[in-house]
PDBQT receptor file of N, H, CA, C and O in Angstrom, charges set to zero:
ATOM      1  N   SER A   1       8.093   0.015  19.265  1.00  0.00    +0.000 N 
ATOM      2  CA  SER A   1       8.393  -1.381  19.029  1.00  0.00    +0.000 C 
ATOM      3  C   SER A   1       9.576  -1.816  19.878  1.00  0.00    +0.000 C 
ATOM      4  O   SER A   1      10.523  -1.060  20.094  1.00  0.00    +0.000 OA
ATOM      5  N   LEU A   2       9.502  -3.013  20.339  1.00  0.00    +0.000 N 
ATOM      6  H   LEU A   2       8.733  -3.627  20.164  1.00  0.00    +0.000 HD
ATOM      7  CA  LEU A   2      10.609  -3.607  21.075  1.00  0.00    +0.000 C 
ATOM      8  C   LEU A   2      11.208  -4.692  20.195  1.00  0.00    +0.000 C 
ATOM      9  O   LEU A   2      10.501  -5.581  19.720  1.00  0.00    +0.000 OA
ATOM     10  N   VAL A   3      12.498  -4.613  19.984  1.00  0.00    +0.000 N 
ATOM     11  H   VAL A   3      13.072  -3.891  20.371  1.00  0.00    +0.000 HD
ATOM     12  CA  VAL A   3      13.201  -5.596  19.167  1.00  0.00    +0.000 C 
ATOM     13  C   VAL A   3      14.237  -6.273  20.050  1.00  0.00    +0.000 C 
ATOM     14  O   VAL A   3      15.021  -5.602  20.720  1.00  0.00    +0.000 OA
ATOM     15  N   LYS A   4      14.242  -7.591  20.053  1.00  0.00    +0.000 N 
ATOM     16  H   LYS A   4      13.605  -8.137  19.508  1.00  0.00    +0.000 HD
ATOM     17  CA  LYS A   4      15.209  -8.329  20.850  1.00  0.00    +0.000 C 
ATOM     18  C   LYS A   4      16.371  -8.753  19.964  1.00  0.00    +0.000 C 
ATOM     19  O   LYS A   4      16.195  -9.446  18.963  1.00  0.00    +0.000 OA
ATOM     20  N   VAL A   5      17.571  -8.315  20.362  1.00  0.00    +0.000 N 
ATOM     21  H   VAL A   5      17.714  -7.751  21.175  1.00  0.00    +0.000 HD
ATOM     22  CA  VAL A   5      18.794  -8.717  19.680  1.00  0.00    +0.000 C 
ATOM     23  C   VAL A   5      19.392  -9.867  20.489  1.00  0.00    +0.000 C 
ATOM     24  O   VAL A   5      19.455  -9.791  21.716  1.00  0.00    +0.000 OA
ATOM     25  N   SER A   6      19.821 -10.903  19.829  1.00  0.00    +0.000 N 
ATOM     26  H   SER A   6      19.770 -10.964  18.832  1.00  0.00    +0.000 HD
ATOM     27  CA  SER A   6      20.359 -12.082  20.505  1.00  0.00    +0.000 C 
ATOM     28  C   SER A   6      21.492 -11.719  21.461  1.00  0.00    +0.000 C 
ATOM     29  O   SER A   6      22.323 -10.862  21.162  1.00  0.00    +0.000 OA
ATOM     30  N   GLN A   7      21.510 -12.382  22.609  1.00  0.00    +0.000 N 
ATOM     31  H   GLN A   7      20.835 -13.079  22.851  1.00  0.00    +0.000 HD
ATOM     32  CA  GLN A   7      22.599 -12.157  23.562  1.00  0.00    +0.000 C 
ATOM     33  C   GLN A   7      23.941 -12.611  23.002  1.00  0.00    +0.000 C 
ATOM     34  O   GLN A   7      24.991 -12.238  23.524  1.00  0.00    +0.000 OA
ATOM     35  N   TRP A   8      23.912 -13.409  21.949  1.00  0.00    +0.000 N 
ATOM     36  H   TRP A   8      23.058 -13.712  21.524  1.00  0.00    +0.000 HD
ATOM     37  CA  TRP A   8      25.140 -13.911  21.333  1.00  0.00    +0.000 C 
ATOM     38  C   TRP A   8      25.624 -13.033  20.185  1.00  0.00    +0.000 C 
ATOM     39  O   TRP A   8      26.667 -13.308  19.592  1.00  0.00    +0.000 OA
ATOM     40  N   TYR A   9      24.878 -11.981  19.867  1.00  0.00    +0.000 N 
ATOM     41  H   TYR A   9      24.030 -11.757  20.348  1.00  0.00    +0.000 HD
ATOM     42  CA  TYR A   9      25.305 -11.050  18.824  1.00  0.00    +0.000 C 
ATOM     43  C   TYR A   9      26.618 -10.400  19.271  1.00  0.00    +0.000 C 
ATOM     44  O   TYR A   9      26.677  -9.859  20.375  1.00  0.00    +0.000 OA
ATOM     45  N   PRO A  10      27.666 -10.436  18.452  1.00  0.00    +0.000 N 
ATOM     46  CA  PRO A  10      28.997  -9.964  18.868  1.00  0.00    +0.000 C 
ATOM     47  C   PRO A  10      29.145  -8.440  18.817  1.00  0.00    +0.000 C 
ATOM     48  O   PRO A  10      30.025  -7.925  18.127  1.00  0.00    +0.000 OA
ATOM     49  N   SER A  11      28.295  -7.726  19.538  1.00  0.00    +0.000 N 
ATOM     50  H   SER A  11      27.580  -8.145  20.098  1.00  0.00    +0.000 HD
ATOM     51  CA  SER A  11      28.229  -6.273  19.437  1.00  0.00    +0.000 C 
ATOM     52  C   SER A  11      29.528  -5.557  19.805  1.00  0.00    +0.000 C 
ATOM     53  O   SER A  11      29.838  -4.516  19.224  1.00  0.00    +0.000 OA
ATOM     54  N   SER A  12      30.282  -6.085  20.745  1.00  0.00    +0.000 N 
ATOM     55  H   SER A  12      30.031  -6.930  21.217  1.00  0.00    +0.000 HD
ATOM     56  CA  SER A  12      31.529  -5.407  21.138  1.00  0.00    +0.000 C 
ATOM     57  C   SER A  12      32.727  -5.854  20.303  1.00  0.00    +0.000 C 
ATOM     58  O   SER A  12      33.822  -5.312  20.447  1.00  0.00    +0.000 OA
ATOM     59  N   GLN A  13      32.520  -6.842  19.429  1.00  0.00    +0.000 N 
ATOM     60  H   GLN A  13      31.630  -7.283  19.312  1.00  0.00    +0.000 HD
ATOM     61  CA  GLN A  13      33.605  -7.327  18.582  1.00  0.00    +0.000 C 
ATOM     62  C   GLN A  13      33.625  -6.670  17.209  1.00  0.00    +0.000 C 
ATOM     63  O   GLN A  13      34.653  -6.660  16.532  1.00  0.00    +0.000 OA
ATOM     64  N   LEU A  14      32.476  -6.120  16.798  1.00  0.00    +0.000 N 
ATOM     65  H   LEU A  14      31.640  -6.128  17.348  1.00  0.00    +0.000 HD
ATOM     66  CA  LEU A  14      32.343  -5.555  15.461  1.00  0.00    +0.000 C 
ATOM     67  C   LEU A  14      32.652  -4.061  15.459  1.00  0.00    +0.000 C 
ATOM     68  O   LEU A  14      32.234  -3.332  16.359  1.00  0.00    +0.000 OA
ATOM     69  N   CYS A  15      33.372  -3.621  14.461  1.00  0.00    +0.000 N 
ATOM     70  H   CYS A  15      33.711  -4.213  13.730  1.00  0.00    +0.000 HD
ATOM     71  CA  CYS A  15      33.618  -2.192  14.269  1.00  0.00    +0.000 C 
ATOM     72  C   CYS A  15      32.327  -1.570  13.752  1.00  0.00    +0.000 C 
ATOM     73  O   CYS A  15      31.804  -1.990  12.720  1.00  0.00    +0.000 OA
ATOM     74  N   SER A  16      31.812  -0.577  14.462  1.00  0.00    +0.000 N 
ATOM     75  H   SER A  16      32.236  -0.236  15.301  1.00  0.00    +0.000 HD
ATOM     76  CA  SER A  16      30.565   0.064  14.028  1.00  0.00    +0.000 C 
ATOM     77  C   SER A  16      30.777   0.968  12.815  1.00  0.00    +0.000 C 
ATOM     78  O   SER A  16      29.806   1.439  12.223  1.00  0.00    +0.000 OA
ATOM     79  N   SER A  17      32.016   1.212  12.443  1.00  0.00    +0.000 N 
ATOM     80  H   SER A  17      32.805   0.829  12.924  1.00  0.00    +0.000 HD
ATOM     81  CA  SER A  17      32.304   2.042  11.266  1.00  0.00    +0.000 C 
ATOM     82  C   SER A  17      32.369   1.217   9.982  1.00  0.00    +0.000 C 
ATOM     83  O   SER A  17      31.774   1.589   8.972  1.00  0.00    +0.000 OA
ATOM     84  N   CYS A  18      33.099   0.087  10.024  1.00  0.00    +0.000 N 
ATOM     85  H   CYS A  18      33.582  -0.216  10.845  1.00  0.00    +0.000 HD
ATOM     86  CA  CYS A  18      33.294  -0.686   8.787  1.00  0.00    +0.000 C 
ATOM     87  C   CYS A  18      32.755  -2.111   8.859  1.00  0.00    +0.000 C 
ATOM     88  O   CYS A  18      32.681  -2.784   7.832  1.00  0.00    +0.000 OA
ATOM     89  N   GLY A  19      32.377  -2.588  10.046  1.00  0.00    +0.000 N 
ATOM     90  H   GLY A  19      32.437  -2.040  10.880  1.00  0.00    +0.000 HD
ATOM     91  CA  GLY A  19      31.811  -3.925  10.180  1.00  0.00    +0.000 C 
ATOM     92  C   GLY A  19      32.827  -5.033  10.415  1.00  0.00    +0.000 C 
ATOM     93  O   GLY A  19      32.449  -6.195  10.569  1.00  0.00    +0.000 OA
ATOM     94  N   HIS A  20      34.112  -4.688  10.445  1.00  0.00    +0.000 N 
ATOM     95  H   HIS A  20      34.419  -3.745  10.320  1.00  0.00    +0.000 HD
ATOM     96  CA  HIS A  20      35.161  -5.693  10.653  1.00  0.00    +0.000 C 
ATOM     97  C   HIS A  20      34.985  -6.362  12.015  1.00  0.00    +0.000 C 
ATOM     98  O   HIS A  20      34.735  -5.689  13.015  1.00  0.00    +0.000 OA
ATOM     99  N   ASN A  21      35.116  -7.690  12.051  1.00  0.00    +0.000 N 
ATOM    100  H   ASN A  21      35.318  -8.237  11.239  1.00  0.00    +0.000 HD
ATOM    101  CA  ASN A  21      35.055  -8.425  13.309  1.00  0.00    +0.000 C 
ATOM    102  C   ASN A  21      36.475  -8.529  13.857  1.00  0.00    +0.000 C 
ATOM    103  O   ASN A  21      37.300  -9.277  13.332  1.00  0.00    +0.000 OA
ATOM    104  N   ALA A  22      36.747  -7.778  14.907  1.00  0.00    +0.000 N 
ATOM    105  H   ALA A  22      36.077  -7.171  15.334  1.00  0.00    +0.000 HD
ATOM    106  CA  ALA A  22      38.080  -7.720  15.492  1.00  0.00    +0.000 C 
ATOM    107  C   ALA A  22      38.282  -8.779  16.574  1.00  0.00    +0.000 C 
ATOM    108  O   ALA A  22      39.341  -8.808  17.201  1.00  0.00    +0.000 OA
ATOM    109  N   GLY A  23      37.313  -9.635  16.808  1.00  0.00    +0.000 N 
ATOM    110  H   GLY A  23      36.452  -9.611  16.299  1.00  0.00    +0.000 HD
ATOM    111  CA  GLY A  23      37.454 -10.726  17.764  1.00  0.00    +0.000 C 
ATOM    112  C   GLY A  23      37.173 -10.325  19.199  1.00  0.00    +0.000 C 
ATOM    113  O   GLY A  23      36.955  -9.155  19.515  1.00  0.00    +0.000 OA
ATOM    114  N   LYS A  24      37.188 -11.335  20.055  1.00  0.00    +0.000 N 
ATOM    115  H   LYS A  24      37.366 -12.285  19.798  1.00  0.00    +0.000 HD
ATOM    116  CA  LYS A  24      36.905 -11.122  21.475  1.00  0.00    +0.000 C 
ATOM    117  C   LYS A  24      38.003 -10.296  22.124  1.00  0.00    +0.000 C 
ATOM    118  O   LYS A  24      39.172 -10.347  21.743  1.00  0.00    +0.000 OA
ATOM    119  N   LYS A  25      37.575  -9.535  23.118  1.00  0.00    +0.000 N 
ATOM    120  H   LYS A  25      36.625  -9.494  23.428  1.00  0.00    +0.000 HD
ATOM    121  CA  LYS A  25      38.505  -8.722  23.899  1.00  0.00    +0.000 C 
ATOM    122  C   LYS A  25      38.243  -8.959  25.376  1.00  0.00    +0.000 C 
ATOM    123  O   LYS A  25      37.101  -9.163  25.787  1.00  0.00    +0.000 OA
ATOM    124  N   HIS A  26      39.291  -8.933  26.162  1.00  0.00    +0.000 N 
ATOM    125  H   HIS A  26      40.219  -8.767  25.828  1.00  0.00    +0.000 HD
ATOM    126  CA  HIS A  26      39.118  -9.051  27.617  1.00  0.00    +0.000 C 
ATOM    127  C   HIS A  26      38.288  -7.880  28.120  1.00  0.00    +0.000 C 
ATOM    128  O   HIS A  26      38.324  -6.794  27.540  1.00  0.00    +0.000 OA
ATOM    129  N   LEU A  27      37.542  -8.096  29.196  1.00  0.00    +0.000 N 
ATOM    130  H   LEU A  27      37.513  -8.977  29.667  1.00  0.00    +0.000 HD
ATOM    131  CA  LEU A  27      36.660  -7.056  29.721  1.00  0.00    +0.000 C 
ATOM    132  C   LEU A  27      37.406  -5.803  30.170  1.00  0.00    +0.000 C 
ATOM    133  O   LEU A  27      36.813  -4.725  30.211  1.00  0.00    +0.000 OA
ATOM    134  N   HIS A  28      38.683  -5.915  30.505  1.00  0.00    +0.000 N 
ATOM    135  H   HIS A  28      39.164  -6.791  30.472  1.00  0.00    +0.000 HD
ATOM    136  CA  HIS A  28      39.426  -4.730  30.950  1.00  0.00    +0.000 C 
ATOM    137  C   HIS A  28      39.791  -3.808  29.783  1.00  0.00    +0.000 C 
ATOM    138  O   HIS A  28      40.216  -2.674  30.003  1.00  0.00    +0.000 OA
ATOM    139  N   ILE A  29      39.628  -4.282  28.550  1.00  0.00    +0.000 N 
ATOM    140  H   ILE A  29      39.283  -5.204  28.372  1.00  0.00    +0.000 HD
ATOM    141  CA  ILE A  29      39.896  -3.436  27.387  1.00  0.00    +0.000 C 
ATOM    142  C   ILE A  29      38.651  -2.599  27.140  1.00  0.00    +0.000 C 
ATOM    143  O   ILE A  29      37.626  -3.115  26.694  1.00  0.00    +0.000 OA
ATOM    144  N   ARG A  30      38.741  -1.301  27.433  1.00  0.00    +0.000 N 
ATOM    145  H   ARG A  30      39.574  -0.881  27.795  1.00  0.00    +0.000 HD
ATOM    146  CA  ARG A  30      37.604  -0.401  27.328  1.00  0.00    +0.000 C 
ATOM    147  C   ARG A  30      37.591   0.392  26.020  1.00  0.00    +0.000 C 
ATOM    148  O   ARG A  30      36.543   0.886  25.603  1.00  0.00    +0.000 OA
ATOM    149  N   GLU A  31      38.751   0.514  25.375  1.00  0.00    +0.000 N 
ATOM    150  H   GLU A  31      39.602   0.113  25.714  1.00  0.00    +0.000 HD
ATOM    151  CA  GLU A  31      38.862   1.213  24.102  1.00  0.00    +0.000 C 
ATOM    152  C   GLU A  31      39.706   0.373  23.162  1.00  0.00    +0.000 C 
ATOM    153  O   GLU A  31      40.587  -0.367  23.598  1.00  0.00    +0.000 OA
ATOM    154  N   TRP A  32      39.436   0.490  21.885  1.00  0.00    +0.000 N 
ATOM    155  H   TRP A  32      38.720   1.091  21.530  1.00  0.00    +0.000 HD
ATOM    156  CA  TRP A  32      40.227  -0.246  20.902  1.00  0.00    +0.000 C 
ATOM    157  C   TRP A  32      40.190   0.464  19.556  1.00  0.00    +0.000 C 
ATOM    158  O   TRP A  32      39.316   1.292  19.301  1.00  0.00    +0.000 OA
ATOM    159  N   ILE A  33      41.140   0.132  18.706  1.00  0.00    +0.000 N 
ATOM    160  H   ILE A  33      41.850  -0.541  18.913  1.00  0.00    +0.000 HD
ATOM    161  CA  ILE A  33      41.231   0.702  17.370  1.00  0.00    +0.000 C 
ATOM    162  C   ILE A  33      41.025  -0.429  16.364  1.00  0.00    +0.000 C 
ATOM    163  O   ILE A  33      41.667  -1.476  16.450  1.00  0.00    +0.000 OA
ATOM    164  N   CYS A  34      40.130  -0.204  15.419  1.00  0.00    +0.000 N 
ATOM    165  H   CYS A  34      39.609   0.647  15.349  1.00  0.00    +0.000 HD
ATOM    166  CA  CYS A  34      39.848  -1.212  14.397  1.00  0.00    +0.000 C 
ATOM    167  C   CYS A  34      41.093  -1.415  13.534  1.00  0.00    +0.000 C 
ATOM    168  O   CYS A  34      41.628  -0.450  12.987  1.00  0.00    +0.000 OA
ATOM    169  N   PRO A  35      41.556  -2.650  13.406  1.00  0.00    +0.000 N 
ATOM    170  CA  PRO A  35      42.741  -2.896  12.585  1.00  0.00    +0.000 C 
ATOM    171  C   PRO A  35      42.479  -2.695  11.084  1.00  0.00    +0.000 C 
ATOM    172  O   PRO A  35      43.419  -2.583  10.298  1.00  0.00    +0.000 OA
ATOM    173  N   GLU A  36      41.221  -2.651  10.698  1.00  0.00    +0.000 N 
ATOM    174  H   GLU A  36      40.456  -2.742  11.336  1.00  0.00    +0.000 HD
ATOM    175  CA  GLU A  36      40.865  -2.514   9.285  1.00  0.00    +0.000 C 
ATOM    176  C   GLU A  36      40.754  -1.044   8.860  1.00  0.00    +0.000 C 
ATOM    177  O   GLU A  36      41.398  -0.625   7.899  1.00  0.00    +0.000 OA
ATOM    178  N   CYS A  37      39.932  -0.262   9.580  1.00  0.00    +0.000 N 
ATOM    179  H   CYS A  37      39.409  -0.602  10.361  1.00  0.00    +0.000 HD
ATOM    180  CA  CYS A  37      39.684   1.126   9.156  1.00  0.00    +0.000 C 
ATOM    181  C   CYS A  37      40.313   2.162  10.083  1.00  0.00    +0.000 C 
ATOM    182  O   CYS A  37      40.248   3.363   9.819  1.00  0.00    +0.000 OA
ATOM    183  N   LYS A  38      40.926   1.687  11.173  1.00  0.00    +0.000 N 
ATOM    184  H   LYS A  38      40.979   0.711  11.387  1.00  0.00    +0.000 HD
ATOM    185  CA  LYS A  38      41.634   2.548  12.141  1.00  0.00    +0.000 C 
ATOM    186  C   LYS A  38      40.704   3.451  12.954  1.00  0.00    +0.000 C 
ATOM    187  O   LYS A  38      41.170   4.426  13.543  1.00  0.00    +0.000 OA
ATOM    188  N   ALA A  39      39.410   3.154  13.001  1.00  0.00    +0.000 N 
ATOM    189  H   ALA A  39      39.032   2.361  12.522  1.00  0.00    +0.000 HD
ATOM    190  CA  ALA A  39      38.476   3.927  13.824  1.00  0.00    +0.000 C 
ATOM    191  C   ALA A  39      38.740   3.613  15.299  1.00  0.00    +0.000 C 
ATOM    192  O   ALA A  39      38.977   2.463  15.667  1.00  0.00    +0.000 OA
ATOM    193  N   HIS A  40      38.697   4.637  16.124  1.00  0.00    +0.000 N 
ATOM    194  H   HIS A  40      38.505   5.572  15.825  1.00  0.00    +0.000 HD
ATOM    195  CA  HIS A  40      38.892   4.488  17.563  1.00  0.00    +0.000 C 
ATOM    196  C   HIS A  40      37.529   4.289  18.213  1.00  0.00    +0.000 C 
ATOM    197  O   HIS A  40      36.595   5.044  17.943  1.00  0.00    +0.000 OA
ATOM    198  N   HIS A  41      37.408   3.272  19.073  1.00  0.00    +0.000 N 
ATOM    199  H   HIS A  41      38.166   2.658  19.293  1.00  0.00    +0.000 HD
ATOM    200  CA  HIS A  41      36.117   2.955  19.690  1.00  0.00    +0.000 C 
ATOM    201  C   HIS A  41      36.200   2.884  21.199  1.00  0.00    +0.000 C 
ATOM    202  O   HIS A  41      37.162   2.355  21.758  1.00  0.00    +0.000 OA
ATOM    203  N   ASP A  42      35.184   3.421  21.853  1.00  0.00    +0.000 N 
ATOM    204  H   ASP A  42      34.404   3.851  21.399  1.00  0.00    +0.000 HD
ATOM    205  CA  ASP A  42      34.890   3.114  23.250  1.00  0.00    +0.000 C 
ATOM    206  C   ASP A  42      34.067   1.835  23.191  1.00  0.00    +0.000 C 
ATOM    207  O   ASP A  42      33.094   1.764  22.440  1.00  0.00    +0.000 OA
ATOM    208  N   ARG A  43      34.433   0.838  23.958  1.00  0.00    +0.000 N 
ATOM    209  H   ARG A  43      35.223   0.895  24.568  1.00  0.00    +0.000 HD
ATOM    210  CA  ARG A  43      33.794  -0.479  23.869  1.00  0.00    +0.000 C 
ATOM    211  C   ARG A  43      32.272  -0.411  24.007  1.00  0.00    +0.000 C 
ATOM    212  O   ARG A  43      31.552  -1.012  23.210  1.00  0.00    +0.000 OA
ATOM    213  N   ASP A  44      31.779   0.320  25.014  1.00  0.00    +0.000 N 
ATOM    214  H   ASP A  44      32.364   0.809  25.661  1.00  0.00    +0.000 HD
ATOM    215  CA  ASP A  44      30.342   0.350  25.268  1.00  0.00    +0.000 C 
ATOM    216  C   ASP A  44      29.578   1.154  24.221  1.00  0.00    +0.000 C 
ATOM    217  O   ASP A  44      28.493   0.750  23.803  1.00  0.00    +0.000 OA
ATOM    218  N   ILE A  45      30.126   2.274  23.801  1.00  0.00    +0.000 N 
ATOM    219  H   ILE A  45      31.008   2.602  24.141  1.00  0.00    +0.000 HD
ATOM    220  CA  ILE A  45      29.461   3.088  22.783  1.00  0.00    +0.000 C 
ATOM    221  C   ILE A  45      29.420   2.331  21.459  1.00  0.00    +0.000 C 
ATOM    222  O   ILE A  45      28.391   2.311  20.783  1.00  0.00    +0.000 OA
ATOM    223  N   ASN A  46      30.538   1.711  21.092  1.00  0.00    +0.000 N 
ATOM    224  H   ASN A  46      31.373   1.728  21.641  1.00  0.00    +0.000 HD
ATOM    225  CA  ASN A  46      30.585   0.924  19.864  1.00  0.00    +0.000 C 
ATOM    226  C   ASN A  46      29.544  -0.196  19.903  1.00  0.00    +0.000 C 
ATOM    227  O   ASN A  46      28.820  -0.407  18.930  1.00  0.00    +0.000 OA
ATOM    228  N   ALA A  47      29.470  -0.911  21.021  1.00  0.00    +0.000 N 
ATOM    229  H   ALA A  47      30.058  -0.740  21.812  1.00  0.00    +0.000 HD
ATOM    230  CA  ALA A  47      28.510  -2.013  21.152  1.00  0.00    +0.000 C 
ATOM    231  C   ALA A  47      27.077  -1.498  21.039  1.00  0.00    +0.000 C 
ATOM    232  O   ALA A  47      26.237  -2.137  20.405  1.00  0.00    +0.000 OA
ATOM    233  N   SER A  48      26.792  -0.351  21.648  1.00  0.00    +0.000 N 
ATOM    234  H   SER A  48      27.474   0.168  22.164  1.00  0.00    +0.000 HD
ATOM    235  CA  SER A  48      25.420   0.172  21.595  1.00  0.00    +0.000 C 
ATOM    236  C   SER A  48      25.042   0.585  20.177  1.00  0.00    +0.000 C 
ATOM    237  O   SER A  48      23.896   0.402  19.769  1.00  0.00    +0.000 OA
ATOM    238  N   ILE A  49      25.980   1.134  19.427  1.00  0.00    +0.000 N 
ATOM    239  H   ILE A  49      26.912   1.283  19.758  1.00  0.00    +0.000 HD
ATOM    240  CA  ILE A  49      25.719   1.481  18.021  1.00  0.00    +0.000 C 
ATOM    241  C   ILE A  49      25.428   0.209  17.224  1.00  0.00    +0.000 C 
ATOM    242  O   ILE A  49      24.505   0.180  16.410  1.00  0.00    +0.000 OA
ATOM    243  N   ASN A  50      26.217  -0.841  17.459  1.00  0.00    +0.000 N 
ATOM    244  H   ASN A  50      26.967  -0.817  18.120  1.00  0.00    +0.000 HD
ATOM    245  CA  ASN A  50      26.008  -2.105  16.752  1.00  0.00    +0.000 C 
ATOM    246  C   ASN A  50      24.664  -2.737  17.100  1.00  0.00    +0.000 C 
ATOM    247  O   ASN A  50      24.002  -3.299  16.228  1.00  0.00    +0.000 OA
ATOM    248  N   ILE A  51      24.255  -2.650  18.364  1.00  0.00    +0.000 N 
ATOM    249  H   ILE A  51      24.793  -2.194  19.073  1.00  0.00    +0.000 HD
ATOM    250  CA  ILE A  51      22.962  -3.205  18.781  1.00  0.00    +0.000 C 
ATOM    251  C   ILE A  51      21.826  -2.415  18.131  1.00  0.00    +0.000 C 
ATOM    252  O   ILE A  51      20.851  -3.004  17.663  1.00  0.00    +0.000 OA
ATOM    253  N   LEU A  52      21.945  -1.090  18.099  1.00  0.00    +0.000 N 
ATOM    254  H   LEU A  52      22.737  -0.612  18.480  1.00  0.00    +0.000 HD
ATOM    255  CA  LEU A  52      20.933  -0.268  17.433  1.00  0.00    +0.000 C 
ATOM    256  C   LEU A  52      20.809  -0.655  15.961  1.00  0.00    +0.000 C 
ATOM    257  O   LEU A  52      19.704  -0.864  15.460  1.00  0.00    +0.000 OA
ATOM    258  N   ASN A  53      21.940  -0.748  15.276  1.00  0.00    +0.000 N 
ATOM    259  H   ASN A  53      22.837  -0.578  15.683  1.00  0.00    +0.000 HD
ATOM    260  CA  ASN A  53      21.924  -1.090  13.848  1.00  0.00    +0.000 C 
ATOM    261  C   ASN A  53      21.352  -2.478  13.599  1.00  0.00    +0.000 C 
ATOM    262  O   ASN A  53      20.628  -2.679  12.623  1.00  0.00    +0.000 OA
ATOM    263  N   GLU A  54      21.663  -3.436  14.463  1.00  0.00    +0.000 N 
ATOM    264  H   GLU A  54      22.251  -3.273  15.255  1.00  0.00    +0.000 HD
ATOM    265  CA  GLU A  54      21.123  -4.788  14.321  1.00  0.00    +0.000 C 
ATOM    266  C   GLU A  54      19.616  -4.780  14.554  1.00  0.00    +0.000 C 
ATOM    267  O   GLU A  54      18.878  -5.467  13.847  1.00  0.00    +0.000 OA
ATOM    268  N   GLY A  55      19.150  -4.008  15.542  1.00  0.00    +0.000 N 
ATOM    269  H   GLY A  55      19.749  -3.450  16.116  1.00  0.00    +0.000 HD
ATOM    270  CA  GLY A  55      17.707  -3.897  15.790  1.00  0.00    +0.000 C 
ATOM    271  C   GLY A  55      16.979  -3.313  14.584  1.00  0.00    +0.000 C 
ATOM    272  O   GLY A  55      15.891  -3.766  14.231  1.00  0.00    +0.000 OA
ATOM    273  N   ILE A  56      17.580  -2.309  13.957  1.00  0.00    +0.000 N 
ATOM    274  H   ILE A  56      18.464  -1.941  14.244  1.00  0.00    +0.000 HD
ATOM    275  CA  ILE A  56      16.984  -1.712  12.755  1.00  0.00    +0.000 C 
ATOM    276  C   ILE A  56      16.915  -2.734  11.630  1.00  0.00    +0.000 C 
ATOM    277  O   ILE A  56      15.912  -2.814  10.920  1.00  0.00    +0.000 OA
ATOM    278  N   LYS A  57      17.984  -3.519  11.463  1.00  0.00    +0.000 N 
ATOM    279  H   LYS A  57      18.798  -3.454  12.039  1.00  0.00    +0.000 HD
ATOM    280  CA  LYS A  57      17.976  -4.571  10.430  1.00  0.00    +0.000 C 
ATOM    281  C   LYS A  57      16.850  -5.582  10.689  1.00  0.00    +0.000 C 
ATOM    282  O   LYS A  57      16.142  -5.985   9.765  1.00  0.00    +0.000 OA
ATOM    283  N   ILE A  58      16.698  -5.981  11.939  1.00  0.00    +0.000 N 
ATOM    284  H   ILE A  58      17.272  -5.655  12.690  1.00  0.00    +0.000 HD
ATOM    285  CA  ILE A  58      15.661  -6.958  12.298  1.00  0.00    +0.000 C 
ATOM    286  C   ILE A  58      14.276  -6.384  11.990  1.00  0.00    +0.000 C 
ATOM    287  O   ILE A  58      13.418  -7.094  11.467  1.00  0.00    +0.000 OA
ATOM    288  N   LEU A  59      14.054  -5.121  12.304  1.00  0.00    +0.000 N 
ATOM    289  H   LEU A  59      14.751  -4.543  12.729  1.00  0.00    +0.000 HD
ATOM    290  CA  LEU A  59      12.764  -4.481  12.046  1.00  0.00    +0.000 C 
ATOM    291  C   LEU A  59      12.425  -4.444  10.558  1.00  0.00    +0.000 C 
ATOM    292  O   LEU A  59      11.253  -4.519  10.190  1.00  0.00    +0.000 OA
ATOM    293  N   GLN A  60      13.422  -4.332   9.715  1.00  0.00    +0.000 N 
ATOM    294  H   GLN A  60      14.374  -4.272  10.014  1.00  0.00    +0.000 HD
ATOM    295  CA  GLN A  60      13.180  -4.270   8.277  1.00  0.00    +0.000 C 
ATOM    296  C   GLN A  60      12.624  -5.582   7.734  1.00  0.00    +0.000 C 
ATOM    297  O   GLN A  60      12.001  -5.599   6.671  1.00  0.00    +0.000 OA
ATOM    298  N   PHE A  61      12.842  -6.674   8.451  1.00  0.00    +0.000 N 
ATOM    299  H   PHE A  61      13.348  -6.660   9.313  1.00  0.00    +0.000 HD
ATOM    300  CA  PHE A  61      12.374  -7.986   7.997  1.00  0.00    +0.000 C 
ATOM    301  C   PHE A  61      11.103  -8.434   8.674  1.00  0.00    +0.000 C 
ATOM    302  O   PHE A  61      10.659  -9.565   8.472  1.00  0.00    +0.000 OA
ATOM    303  N   VAL A  62      10.502  -7.559   9.483  1.00  0.00    +0.000 N 
ATOM    304  H   VAL A  62      10.862  -6.641   9.647  1.00  0.00    +0.000 HD
ATOM    305  CA  VAL A  62       9.270  -7.920  10.199  1.00  0.00    +0.000 C 
ATOM    306  C   VAL A  62       8.066  -7.472   9.421  1.00  0.00    +0.000 C 
ATOM    307  O   VAL A  62       6.935  -7.684   9.858  1.00  0.00    +0.000 OA
TER     308      VAL A  62
């Protein structure tokens, strides 16, 4: 199955551990720490986890 996640989904802003929205970050910021749960994230890996989880959520409603 192919699931399309909106290009506006804030995948790099959300903590993939706790879901906290930490807001926009400049593109030069490659790593960040969630201010809520203190999880350390690589920007791209975190975003890919969030996109996967969002795709799974979308599939559950199809």
